[in-house]
C-alpha positions as a Markdown table, in Angstrom:
| # | Residue | x | y | z |
|---|---|---|---|---|
| 1 | Met | -16.7 | -59.9 | -14.2 |
| 2 | Lys | -19.3 | -62.2 | -15.6 |
| 3 | Glu | -18.9 | -64.2 | -12.7 |
| 4 | Val | -19.5 | -61.6 | -11.0 |
| 5 | Trp | -22.2 | -60.5 | -12.9 |
| 6 | Asn | -24.0 | -64.1 | -12.3 |
| 7 | Val | -23.9 | -63.6 | -8.5 |
| 8 | Ser | -27.2 | -62.3 | -8.8 |
| 9 | Lys | -28.9 | -63.3 | -12.1 |
| 10 | Asp | -28.3 | -67.2 | -11.2 |
| 11 | Leu | -31.3 | -66.7 | -8.6 |
| 12 | Phe | -33.9 | -66.3 | -10.9 |
| 13 | Ile | -32.2 | -68.9 | -13.2 |
| 14 | Arg | -34.8 | -72.3 | -12.9 |
| 15 | Thr | -35.4 | -73.6 | -15.8 |
| 16 | Ser | -33.7 | -76.3 | -18.4 |
| 17 | Leu | -35.2 | -73.5 | -21.0 |
| 18 | Gln | -33.4 | -70.3 | -19.5 |
| 19 | Lys | -30.3 | -72.0 | -19.4 |
| 20 | Gln | -30.4 | -72.5 | -22.6 |
| 21 | Trp | -31.9 | -69.4 | -24.0 |
| 22 | Leu | -29.0 | -67.5 | -21.9 |
| 23 | Glu | -26.3 | -69.8 | -23.6 |
| 24 | Thr | -28.1 | -68.9 | -27.5 |
| 25 | Leu | -27.7 | -65.3 | -26.3 |
| 26 | Ser | -23.9 | -64.9 | -24.4 |
| 27 | Lys | -23.3 | -66.1 | -28.2 |
| 28 | Leu | -24.9 | -63.0 | -29.6 |
| 29 | Glu | -22.7 | -61.1 | -26.6 |
| 30 | Glu | -19.8 | -60.0 | -29.2 |
| 31 | Asp | -21.6 | -59.3 | -32.3 |
| 32 | Phe | -24.7 | -57.2 | -30.1 |
| 33 | Lys | -21.5 | -55.2 | -28.4 |
| 34 | Arg | -19.3 | -54.7 | -31.9 |
| 35 | Asp | -20.9 | -51.8 | -32.7 |
| 36 | Ser | -23.9 | -50.2 | -30.3 |
| 37 | Gln | -21.3 | -46.9 | -29.7 |
| 38 | Lys | -21.3 | -47.0 | -34.4 |
| 39 | Asn | -25.2 | -47.2 | -34.0 |
| 40 | Asp | -25.6 | -44.7 | -31.4 |
| 41 | Lys | -23.2 | -41.7 | -33.3 |
| 42 | Glu | -25.4 | -42.0 | -36.6 |
| 43 | Ala | -28.1 | -42.8 | -34.6 |
| 44 | Ala | -28.3 | -46.0 | -37.0 |
| 45 | Phe | -31.1 | -49.4 | -36.1 |
| 46 | Pro | -29.0 | -52.6 | -35.2 |
| 47 | Lys | -30.6 | -54.4 | -38.2 |
| 48 | Glu | -28.4 | -57.2 | -37.8 |
| 49 | Asn | -28.8 | -57.6 | -34.1 |
| 50 | Val | -32.6 | -58.1 | -34.9 |
| 51 | Lys | -32.2 | -59.9 | -38.0 |
| 52 | Ala | -29.6 | -62.7 | -35.5 |
| 53 | Leu | -32.8 | -63.3 | -33.1 |
| 54 | Val | -35.3 | -63.6 | -35.4 |
| 55 | Glu | -33.1 | -66.4 | -37.2 |
| 56 | Ala | -32.5 | -67.9 | -33.3 |
| 57 | Gly | -36.3 | -68.0 | -33.1 |
| 58 | Tyr | -36.4 | -65.8 | -30.5 |
| 59 | Thr | -38.8 | -63.7 | -31.8 |
| 60 | Lys | -41.7 | -66.3 | -32.2 |
| 61 | Leu | -40.7 | -67.6 | -27.9 |
| 62 | Thr | -43.8 | -65.5 | -26.3 |
| 63 | Leu | -45.9 | -67.2 | -29.1 |
| 64 | Pro | -47.9 | -69.7 | -26.9 |
| 65 | Val | -47.2 | -73.5 | -27.8 |
| 66 | Glu | -50.2 | -74.5 | -29.4 |
| 67 | Tyr | -49.5 | -71.6 | -31.9 |
| 68 | Gly | -46.0 | -73.0 | -32.7 |
| 69 | Gly | -43.7 | -70.8 | -30.7 |
| 70 | Gly | -42.0 | -71.1 | -27.5 |
| 71 | Gly | -44.9 | -70.6 | -24.6 |
| 72 | Ile | -42.6 | -68.7 | -22.4 |
| 73 | Arg | -43.9 | -66.7 | -19.6 |
| 74 | Val | -43.2 | -63.4 | -18.3 |
| 75 | Thr | -40.8 | -64.6 | -16.0 |
| 76 | Asp | -38.6 | -66.1 | -19.2 |
| 77 | Met | -39.2 | -62.5 | -21.1 |
| 78 | Val | -37.8 | -60.3 | -18.2 |
| 79 | Leu | -34.8 | -63.1 | -18.1 |
| 80 | Phe | -34.3 | -63.1 | -21.6 |
| 81 | Gln | -34.6 | -59.1 | -22.0 |
| 82 | Glu | -32.7 | -57.8 | -19.1 |
| 83 | Thr | -29.9 | -60.2 | -21.1 |
| 84 | Ile | -30.3 | -58.6 | -24.3 |
| 85 | Ala | -29.9 | -55.0 | -23.1 |
| 86 | Ser | -27.3 | -55.5 | -20.9 |
| 87 | Leu | -25.7 | -56.3 | -24.4 |
| 88 | Asp | -27.5 | -53.3 | -26.3 |
| 89 | Ser | -29.9 | -51.2 | -25.2 |
| 90 | Val | -31.4 | -50.4 | -28.6 |
| 91 | Thr | -31.9 | -53.9 | -29.4 |
| 92 | Gly | -33.0 | -54.8 | -26.0 |
| 93 | Leu | -36.0 | -52.1 | -26.0 |
| 94 | Ala | -36.9 | -52.3 | -29.5 |
| 95 | Ile | -37.0 | -56.8 | -29.7 |
| 96 | Gly | -39.4 | -56.1 | -26.2 |
| 97 | Trp | -41.9 | -54.5 | -27.9 |
| 98 | His | -41.8 | -57.2 | -30.3 |
| 99 | Gln | -42.4 | -60.0 | -27.6 |
| 100 | Gly | -44.6 | -58.0 | -25.5 |
| 101 | Val | -47.6 | -57.7 | -28.3 |
| 102 | Val | -47.5 | -60.6 | -28.9 |
| 103 | Gly | -47.2 | -61.9 | -25.8 |
| 104 | Glu | -50.4 | -59.8 | -24.6 |
| 105 | Leu | -52.2 | -61.1 | -28.2 |
| 106 | Tyr | -51.7 | -64.3 | -27.5 |
| 107 | Glu | -52.5 | -64.6 | -23.4 |
| 108 | Lys | -56.1 | -62.4 | -23.9 |
| 109 | Lys | -57.2 | -63.9 | -27.3 |
| 110 | Leu | -57.2 | -60.3 | -28.1 |
| 111 | Trp | -58.5 | -60.8 | -31.9 |
| 112 | Gln | -60.5 | -63.5 | -33.7 |
| 113 | Glu | -59.3 | -67.4 | -33.6 |
| 114 | Thr | -58.9 | -67.1 | -37.4 |
| 115 | Lys | -56.9 | -63.9 | -37.2 |
| 116 | Leu | -54.7 | -64.9 | -34.0 |
| 117 | Ala | -53.4 | -68.5 | -36.2 |
| 118 | Ser | -53.3 | -66.5 | -39.6 |
| 119 | Phe | -50.7 | -64.3 | -37.7 |
| 120 | Ala | -48.6 | -67.0 | -35.5 |
| 121 | Glu | -47.9 | -68.5 | -39.0 |
| 122 | Glu | -46.7 | -65.0 | -39.9 |
| 123 | Ile | -44.7 | -64.6 | -36.5 |
| 124 | Leu | -43.0 | -67.8 | -37.1 |
| 125 | Ser | -42.0 | -66.8 | -40.2 |
| 126 | Gly | -40.1 | -64.0 | -39.0 |
| 127 | Ala | -42.9 | -61.0 | -38.6 |
| 128 | Leu | -41.9 | -58.3 | -36.6 |
| 129 | Val | -44.9 | -55.7 | -34.9 |
| 130 | Asn | -45.2 | -53.4 | -32.4 |
| 131 | Arg | -48.1 | -51.0 | -31.5 |
| 132 | Ala | -48.3 | -47.7 | -33.1 |
| 133 | Val | -50.3 | -45.7 | -30.9 |
| 134 | Ser | -48.4 | -42.2 | -29.4 |
| 135 | Glu | -49.2 | -39.2 | -31.5 |
| 136 | Ala | -47.8 | -35.4 | -30.9 |
| 137 | Gln | -51.5 | -34.1 | -30.0 |
| 138 | Thr | -52.6 | -36.8 | -27.9 |
| 139 | Gly | -49.4 | -37.3 | -25.7 |
| 140 | Ser | -49.4 | -41.0 | -23.6 |
| 141 | Pro | -52.5 | -43.3 | -25.6 |
| 142 | Thr | -52.5 | -44.2 | -21.3 |
| 143 | Arg | -54.0 | -41.2 | -20.6 |
| 144 | Gly | -56.8 | -42.0 | -22.5 |
| 145 | Gly | -56.7 | -39.3 | -25.0 |
| 146 | Arg | -58.3 | -39.5 | -28.4 |
| 147 | Pro | -56.6 | -40.5 | -31.5 |
| 148 | Gly | -56.1 | -38.1 | -33.9 |
| 149 | Thr | -56.1 | -40.8 | -36.3 |
| 150 | Asn | -59.0 | -42.2 | -38.1 |
| 151 | Ala | -60.3 | -44.8 | -39.4 |
| 152 | Ala | -63.7 | -45.0 | -41.5 |
| 153 | Lys | -65.9 | -47.4 | -43.4 |
| 154 | Lys | -66.1 | -47.3 | -47.5 |
| 155 | Gly | -67.5 | -50.1 | -49.0 |
| 156 | Ala | -66.3 | -53.5 | -48.1 |
| 157 | Lys | -63.2 | -51.4 | -46.6 |
| 158 | Trp | -61.6 | -49.3 | -43.7 |
| 159 | Val | -59.3 | -46.3 | -44.7 |
| 160 | Ile | -57.4 | -44.9 | -42.3 |
| 161 | Ser | -55.4 | -41.4 | -42.1 |
| 162 | Gly | -53.6 | -40.4 | -39.4 |
| 163 | Gln | -50.1 | -39.8 | -38.4 |
| 164 | Lys | -48.1 | -41.5 | -35.1 |
| 165 | Asn | -44.7 | -41.1 | -33.3 |
| 166 | Phe | -42.2 | -43.2 | -30.9 |
| 167 | Thr | -42.7 | -46.0 | -33.6 |
| 168 | Thr | -40.0 | -48.1 | -32.7 |
| 169 | Met | -38.4 | -50.7 | -34.5 |
| 170 | Ser | -39.7 | -48.6 | -37.8 |
| 171 | Pro | -37.0 | -49.6 | -39.9 |
| 172 | Val | -37.8 | -53.8 | -39.9 |
| 173 | Leu | -41.1 | -53.8 | -38.6 |
| 174 | Thr | -43.1 | -56.0 | -41.2 |
| 175 | His | -46.5 | -55.2 | -39.3 |
| 176 | Phe | -48.1 | -52.5 | -37.2 |
| 177 | Leu | -51.1 | -52.3 | -35.2 |
| 178 | Val | -51.9 | -48.7 | -35.3 |
| 179 | Ser | -54.8 | -46.9 | -33.2 |
| 180 | Ala | -57.6 | -45.3 | -34.7 |
| 181 | Trp | -61.3 | -43.2 | -33.7 |
| 182 | Val | -63.2 | -44.6 | -35.6 |
| 183 | Glu | -66.4 | -43.0 | -35.5 |
| 184 | Glu | -69.4 | -44.8 | -36.2 |
| 185 | Lys | -68.0 | -47.1 | -33.2 |
| 186 | Gln | -67.8 | -44.6 | -30.6 |
| 187 | Gly | -64.4 | -46.4 | -30.0 |
| 188 | Ile | -60.5 | -46.6 | -30.4 |
| 189 | Gly | -59.9 | -49.5 | -33.2 |
| 190 | Phe | -56.6 | -51.4 | -33.9 |
| 191 | Phe | -56.0 | -52.0 | -37.7 |
| 192 | Leu | -53.6 | -54.4 | -38.1 |
| 193 | Ile | -51.2 | -53.1 | -41.4 |
| 194 | Asp | -49.0 | -54.6 | -43.6 |
| 195 | Arg | -45.6 | -52.3 | -44.1 |
| 196 | Glu | -45.8 | -52.4 | -48.3 |
| 197 | Ala | -50.0 | -51.2 | -47.9 |
| 198 | Lys | -50.0 | -48.2 | -50.2 |
| 199 | Gly | -50.3 | -44.6 | -48.7 |
| 200 | Leu | -48.3 | -46.2 | -45.2 |
| 201 | Ser | -45.3 | -44.3 | -45.1 |
| 202 | Ile | -42.0 | -43.8 | -42.4 |
| 203 | Lys | -41.1 | -40.8 | -42.0 |
| 204 | Glu | -37.7 | -39.7 | -40.7 |
| 205 | Thr | -38.0 | -38.0 | -37.3 |
| 206 | Trp | -35.9 | -39.2 | -35.1 |
| 207 | Asp | -33.4 | -36.9 | -33.8 |
| 208 | Val | -33.1 | -37.3 | -29.9 |
| 209 | Ile | -30.2 | -37.9 | -27.4 |
| 210 | Ala | -31.7 | -41.1 | -25.9 |
| 211 | Met | -32.1 | -44.3 | -27.3 |
| 212 | Arg | -30.9 | -43.1 | -30.4 |
| 213 | Gly | -30.7 | -45.8 | -32.2 |
| 214 | Ser | -33.8 | -47.2 | -32.3 |
| 215 | Glu | -35.4 | -45.2 | -35.1 |
| 216 | Ser | -38.7 | -44.6 | -33.4 |
| 217 | His | -39.7 | -42.2 | -36.5 |
| 218 | Asp | -42.8 | -41.3 | -37.3 |
| 219 | Leu | -45.4 | -43.6 | -39.3 |
| 220 | Val | -47.8 | -41.6 | -41.5 |
| 221 | Leu | -51.5 | -43.3 | -43.4 |
| 222 | Asp | -52.4 | -41.7 | -45.9 |
| 223 | Glu | -56.3 | -42.6 | -46.9 |
| 224 | Val | -54.3 | -46.3 | -46.1 |
| 225 | Glu | -56.9 | -49.6 | -47.4 |
| 226 | Val | -57.2 | -52.1 | -44.3 |
| 227 | Asp | -60.0 | -55.4 | -45.1 |
| 228 | Glu | -62.3 | -56.0 | -42.3 |
| 229 | Glu | -60.7 | -59.0 | -40.6 |
| 230 | Asn | -57.5 | -57.0 | -40.2 |
| 231 | Phe | -59.8 | -54.6 | -37.9 |
| 232 | Val | -58.8 | -56.5 | -35.0 |
| 233 | Glu | -59.4 | -55.3 | -32.1 |
| 234 | Leu | -62.1 | -52.2 | -30.4 |
| 235 | Asn | -61.4 | -50.5 | -27.4 |
| 236 | Asn | -63.7 | -48.5 | -25.6 |
| 237 | Gly | -61.6 | -47.1 | -22.7 |
| 238 | Pro | -57.4 | -46.8 | -22.2 |
| 239 | Arg | -55.4 | -49.8 | -22.4 |
| 240 | Gly | -53.9 | -48.9 | -19.9 |
| 241 | Asp | -56.1 | -49.5 | -17.1 |
| 242 | Lys | -56.2 | -52.9 | -18.0 |
| 243 | Ile | -53.8 | -55.6 | -16.3 |
| 244 | Asn | -50.2 | -56.8 | -18.8 |
| 245 | Gly | -47.6 | -58.3 | -17.7 |
| 246 | Trp | -46.0 | -58.7 | -21.0 |
| 247 | Ile | -45.5 | -54.7 | -20.4 |
| 248 | Leu | -42.7 | -55.5 | -18.1 |
| 249 | His | -40.3 | -56.1 | -20.8 |
| 250 | Ile | -39.9 | -52.4 | -20.2 |
| 251 | Pro | -38.2 | -52.6 | -16.6 |
| 252 | Ala | -36.1 | -55.3 | -17.9 |
| 253 | Cys | -34.7 | -53.6 | -20.2 |
| 254 | Tyr | -33.5 | -50.9 | -18.5 |
| 255 | Leu | -31.9 | -53.1 | -15.7 |
| 256 | Gly | -29.6 | -54.4 | -18.2 |
| 257 | Ile | -28.6 | -50.9 | -19.0 |
| 258 | Ala | -28.3 | -50.6 | -15.1 |
| 259 | Gln | -26.6 | -54.0 | -14.9 |
| 260 | Ser | -24.2 | -52.8 | -17.7 |
| 261 | Ala | -22.6 | -49.6 | -15.8 |
| 262 | Arg | -22.2 | -51.7 | -13.0 |
| 263 | Asp | -20.1 | -54.0 | -14.9 |
| 264 | Tyr | -17.9 | -51.2 | -16.1 |
| 265 | Ala | -17.3 | -49.2 | -13.0 |
| 266 | Leu | -17.0 | -52.5 | -11.1 |
| 267 | Lys | -14.0 | -53.8 | -13.4 |
| 268 | Phe | -13.2 | -49.9 | -13.3 |
| 269 | Ala | -12.7 | -49.5 | -9.9 |
| 270 | Val | -10.3 | -53.3 | -9.5 |
| 271 | Glu | -8.3 | -52.2 | -12.5 |
| 272 | His | -7.8 | -48.4 | -12.0 |
| 273 | Ser | -4.8 | -47.6 | -9.8 |
| 274 | Pro | -3.5 | -43.9 | -10.1 |
| 275 | Asn | 0.1 | -43.2 | -9.0 |
| 276 | Ser | -1.3 | -41.3 | -5.7 |
| 277 | Ile | -2.5 | -44.1 | -3.8 |
| 278 | Ser | -0.8 | -47.8 | -3.8 |
| 279 | Gly | -3.0 | -50.6 | -5.6 |
| 280 | Pro | -6.8 | -49.9 | -7.4 |
| 281 | Ile | -9.2 | -47.7 | -6.2 |
| 282 | Ser | -11.5 | -50.2 | -5.2 |
| 283 | Gln | -8.8 | -50.7 | -2.1 |
| 284 | Leu | -10.9 | -46.9 | -0.8 |
| 285 | Pro | -13.6 | -46.7 | 1.4 |
| 286 | Asn | -15.4 | -43.8 | -1.0 |
| 287 | Val | -15.2 | -46.5 | -3.7 |
| 288 | Gln | -16.4 | -49.2 | -2.1 |
| 289 | Asn | -19.5 | -47.1 | -0.5 |
| 290 | Leu | -20.1 | -46.4 | -4.1 |
| 291 | Ile | -20.0 | -50.0 | -5.1 |
| 292 | Gly | -22.0 | -50.9 | -2.0 |
| 293 | Gln | -24.6 | -48.2 | -2.7 |
| 294 | Ile | -25.0 | -49.4 | -7.2 |
| 295 | Asp | -25.5 | -53.5 | -5.6 |
| 296 | Leu | -27.8 | -52.3 | -3.2 |
| 297 | Glu | -30.5 | -50.8 | -5.9 |
| 298 | Leu | -29.6 | -53.3 | -8.4 |
| 299 | Met | -31.1 | -55.7 | -5.9 |
| 300 | Lys | -34.1 | -54.4 | -4.9 |
| 301 | Ala | -34.7 | -53.3 | -8.0 |
| 302 | Arg | -34.2 | -57.0 | -9.7 |
| 303 | His | -35.7 | -58.4 | -6.9 |
| 304 | Phe | -39.0 | -56.7 | -6.9 |
| 305 | Leu | -39.3 | -56.7 | -11.2 |
| 306 | Tyr | -38.8 | -60.6 | -10.4 |
| 307 | Ser | -41.4 | -60.9 | -7.9 |
| 308 | Val | -43.4 | -59.5 | -10.0 |
| 309 | Ala | -43.2 | -61.4 | -12.9 |
| 310 | Glu | -43.4 | -64.9 | -11.0 |
| 311 | Ala | -46.8 | -63.3 | -9.1 |
| 312 | Tyr | -47.9 | -62.5 | -12.7 |
| 313 | Asp | -47.5 | -66.1 | -13.8 |
| 314 | Asp | -48.7 | -67.8 | -11.0 |
| 315 | Ser | -53.2 | -68.0 | -11.9 |
| 316 | Glu | -54.5 | -67.6 | -8.5 |
| 317 | Arg | -52.0 | -64.5 | -7.2 |
| 318 | Arg | -52.6 | -62.5 | -10.5 |
| 319 | Pro | -56.0 | -62.0 | -9.5 |
| 320 | Leu | -54.0 | -60.0 | -6.4 |
| 321 | Ile | -52.3 | -58.0 | -8.0 |
| 322 | Thr | -53.3 | -54.1 | -8.4 |
| 323 | Asn | -50.6 | -51.7 | -9.1 |
| 324 | Glu | -48.1 | -54.2 | -8.9 |
| 325 | Leu | -46.9 | -53.7 | -12.7 |
| 326 | Ala | -46.5 | -50.1 | -12.7 |
| 327 | Ala | -44.4 | -50.2 | -9.4 |
| 328 | Ala | -42.0 | -52.2 | -11.0 |
| 329 | Lys | -41.8 | -50.4 | -13.6 |
| 330 | His | -41.4 | -47.3 | -11.7 |
| 331 | Ile | -38.7 | -48.6 | -9.8 |
| 332 | Val | -36.5 | -50.4 | -11.4 |
| 333 | Thr | -36.1 | -46.9 | -14.2 |
| 334 | Asn | -35.5 | -44.7 | -11.6 |
| 335 | Ser | -33.2 | -47.1 | -9.9 |
| 336 | Ala | -31.8 | -47.6 | -12.8 |
| 337 | Ile | -31.2 | -43.8 | -13.3 |
| 338 | Lys | -29.5 | -43.8 | -10.1 |
| 339 | Ile | -27.1 | -47.1 | -10.7 |
| 340 | Val | -25.6 | -45.4 | -13.8 |
| 341 | Asp | -25.3 | -41.5 | -12.2 |
| 342 | Leu | -23.5 | -43.5 | -8.8 |
| 343 | Ser | -21.3 | -45.5 | -11.7 |
| 344 | Met | -20.4 | -42.5 | -13.9 |
| 345 | Arg | -19.3 | -41.1 | -10.3 |
| 346 | Leu | -17.6 | -43.8 | -9.4 |
| 347 | Ala | -15.5 | -43.1 | -13.1 |
| 348 | Gly | -15.7 | -40.2 | -12.8 |
| 349 | Ala | -14.3 | -37.2 | -15.8 |
| 350 | Lys | -13.5 | -40.0 | -17.6 |
| 351 | Ser | -17.5 | -41.5 | -17.7 |
| 352 | Leu | -18.2 | -38.0 | -20.1 |
| 353 | Gln | -16.1 | -39.3 | -23.5 |
| 354 | Met | -18.2 | -40.0 | -26.2 |
| 355 | Ser | -15.7 | -43.4 | -26.4 |
| 356 | Asn | -16.9 | -44.1 | -22.9 |
| 357 | Pro | -20.1 | -46.6 | -22.5 |
| 358 | Leu | -21.4 | -45.0 | -19.9 |
| 359 | Gln | -22.1 | -41.3 | -21.4 |
| 360 | Arg | -24.1 | -43.6 | -23.7 |
| 361 | Tyr | -26.3 | -45.3 | -20.9 |
| 362 | Tyr | -26.6 | -42.1 | -18.9 |
| 363 | Arg | -28.3 | -41.3 | -21.9 |
| 364 | Asp | -30.2 | -44.4 | -22.7 |
| 365 | Val | -31.5 | -45.1 | -19.4 |
| 366 | Arg | -33.5 | -41.9 | -19.2 |
| 367 | Ala | -36.0 | -42.9 | -22.0 |
| 368 | Gly | -37.5 | -45.0 | -19.5 |
| 369 | Leu | -39.0 | -42.1 | -18.0 |
| 370 | His | -40.8 | -41.6 | -21.0 |
| 371 | Asn | -42.4 | -45.4 | -21.5 |
| 372 | Pro | -45.8 | -45.9 | -20.4 |
| 373 | Pro | -46.7 | -45.9 | -17.2 |
| 374 | Met | -45.9 | -42.7 | -16.2 |
| 375 | Asp | -44.1 | -42.4 | -12.5 |
| 376 | Asp | -47.2 | -39.4 | -11.8 |
| 377 | Met | -49.7 | -42.0 | -13.0 |
| 378 | Thr | -48.4 | -44.7 | -11.0 |
| 379 | Ile | -48.2 | -43.1 | -7.5 |
| 380 | Ser | -51.8 | -41.1 | -8.0 |
| 381 | Lys | -52.9 | -44.8 | -8.6 |
| 382 | Leu | -51.2 | -45.8 | -5.7 |
| 383 | Ala | -52.9 | -43.6 | -3.3 |
| 384 | Gln | -56.4 | -44.1 | -5.0 |
| 385 | Thr | -55.9 | -47.9 | -4.3 |
| 386 | Ala | -55.0 | -46.9 | -0.9 |
| 387 | Ile | -57.7 | -44.6 | -0.5 |
| 388 | Thr | -60.7 | -46.4 | -1.5 |
| 389 | His | -59.6 | -50.0 | 0.2 |
| 390 | Ser | -59.5 | -48.1 | 3.0 |
| 391 | Glu | -62.8 | -46.9 | 2.9 |
| 392 | Thr | -64.7 | -50.5 | 2.1 |
| 393 | Asn | -63.2 | -51.9 | 5.3 |
């Protein structure tokens, strides 16, 4: 089915670098897919998949060239992340957080130059990082809640205590970018904390039906001491208010899952031939209707996502972006959910078998609803932008 899969994807493959990396990722397909069902059943993180990506040099691609990285654009990242997620959804979501964090850090120069340079060396040596921001009492950090995690200065060190949830990729992260309320600065600080720091531990709390293998456990910080140089950011408002194209790794992941569901459903349709009809079910009008709806949703989602990514990569058009990044996540995630649902309708009750990948796609794709930004915030901001524009014209 690979030729069919590539029909729509080829439209967005434009450079030799993209072709090179898609070829590299294609060589990992068998290994990535082999343990997906087992990892889901056991809620086990795909460590070997991430190790393979690190060894291939994938995790330094979003690091700029001047720091020794690949210097890829957001459009490239979206293409690669969609591909990885189509092979294994958990691997796609997990490694996407690292790619997105690194891309934003260095594009926006969020840290002091000396710290960016030193951390770049860590990334080149295989470091993996993710932000740890969510907490049980504050909900999504994009809504502006003040973290319960606190940082206080004691002598030359910052001492941090608190607990974070949804720490995706916790089994293999080497560094955590932890948000904490800094009372003396009346703002939210971010602290870069090494996995081996005294007082840092992982509490295994992840027990959910979607993205089970992501092991997004709780991060516990018990009076962790951090050097001043690792107090790397200070924010006085919600980070979600800033334009950040690197968050498009999120919808790219769910688009990849949708593609996998579509491919399975199409293969089933052209091969399944019950004795009640002559030939495969792909000849039936109702099945063709389902296939057509699936491909239409896939085309809409992919074209919108890549269009927004390309606009972000264009320095002249980027300032014109308002709510397109959030809209891309909204459109792709909801289309992906619909695509998986239609694929299951096509495959019938077989799709509910635990051995069938469709039931895993069905569970995993719904996790997208709970990744930022949330649907209600996206719709509200669209309305507010339209009203404000109308009132000023």
